[in-house]
C-alpha positions as a printed Julia matrix, in Angstrom:
103×3 Matrix{Float64}:
   0.0     0.0    0.0
   2.02    2.95  -1.24
   1.27    6.16   0.61
  -0.64    4.36   3.37
   0.15    3.4    6.95
  -1.58    0.84   9.14
  -4.04    2.32  11.62
  -2.2     0.82  14.61
   1.09    2.35  13.41
  -0.54    5.76  12.97
  -1.94    5.62  16.52
   1.48    4.52  17.85
   3.14    7.47  16.08
   0.5     9.82  17.53
   1.11    8.39  21.02
   4.86    8.9   20.58
   4.42   12.48  19.39
   2.18   13.32  22.35
   4.6    11.67  24.79
   7.5    13.7   23.38
   5.42   16.88  23.58
   4.6    16.16  27.23
   8.28   15.57  28.04
   9.38   18.66  26.11
   6.82   20.78  27.96
   8.03   19.89  31.45
   8.83   23.17  33.16
   7.34   25.36  30.4
   5.18   28.23  31.56
   2.41   27.46  29.06
   1.03   23.96  28.61
  -2.21   22.51  27.3
  -4.48   19.96  28.89
  -5.35   17.24  26.39
  -8.97   16.43  27.21
  -9.69   14.6   23.97
  -8.25   14.17  20.5
 -10.57   14.1   17.52
  -9.21   12.52  14.35
 -10.87   12.22  10.98
  -9.25    9.58   8.8
  -9.68    8.01   5.38
  -9.25    4.28   5.84
  -9.36    1.2    3.67
  -9.88   -2.33   4.89
  -7.92   -5.28   3.56
  -8.78   -8.88   4.38
  -6.37  -11.56   3.29
  -7.76  -14.83   1.97
  -5.09  -16.86   3.78
  -6.19  -19.08   6.7
  -5.91  -17.29  10.03
  -5.27  -13.91   8.39
  -6.44  -10.72  10.08
  -8.27   -7.72   8.76
  -5.92   -4.75   8.33
  -6.94   -1.1    8.29
  -4.86    1.33   6.24
  -4.88    5.12   6.74
  -4.53    7.14   3.53
  -3.74   10.75   2.87
  -6.4    12.69   0.99
  -4.56   12.65  -2.35
  -3.97    8.9   -2.23
  -7.56    8.05  -1.31
  -8.8     9.99  -4.32
  -6.59    7.84  -6.59
  -7.34    4.5   -4.91
  -9.71    2.71  -7.26
  -8.95   -0.85  -6.13
  -9.9    -0.43  -2.49
 -13.11    1.06  -1.15
 -12.29    3.71   1.41
 -14.35    5.11   4.24
 -13.98    8.23   6.34
 -14.05    7.55  10.07
 -13.81    9.76  13.11
 -12.04    8.67  16.28
 -12.19   10.43  19.61
  -9.3     9.51  21.88
  -8.93   10.54  25.52
  -5.25   10.85  26.48
  -4.53    9.28  29.89
  -1.2     9.32  31.68
   0.13    5.81  32.2
   1.82    6.75  35.49
  -1.1     8.81  36.84
  -4.41    8.12  35.05
  -6.31   10.5   37.34
  -4.06   13.47  36.41
  -4.59   15.42  33.16
  -2.2    14.88  30.28
  -0.43   18.19  29.7
   1.23   18.7   26.35
   3.45   21.32  24.8
   5.31   21.63  21.55
   6.13   23.75  18.56
   3.28   24.67  16.24
   3.34   22.64  13.04
   2.63   24.15   9.59
  -1.12   24.15   8.8
  -1.93   23.25  12.42
  -5.37   24.28  13.59
């Protein structure tokens, strides 16, 4: 799947980015409480015909999904609530540099 990443890998990368932002923000004067993360994704589902195979979900960028004629894609929305592994009752505070086209 050129230009696509598995859904679990995308969520792992998001988790890593948020963890780095939390660590980078330690001691900063301005931090943000991450109450929830809302993601809108274009995904395709692939099911292998091999015995015991799993269903895989691929996340596409907008340009790729427009060109993907072989796989039916769907748009899904996920709402994730960040929770600290070491203190689930404390809010997850994040900080980081603003990315281009960030809203």
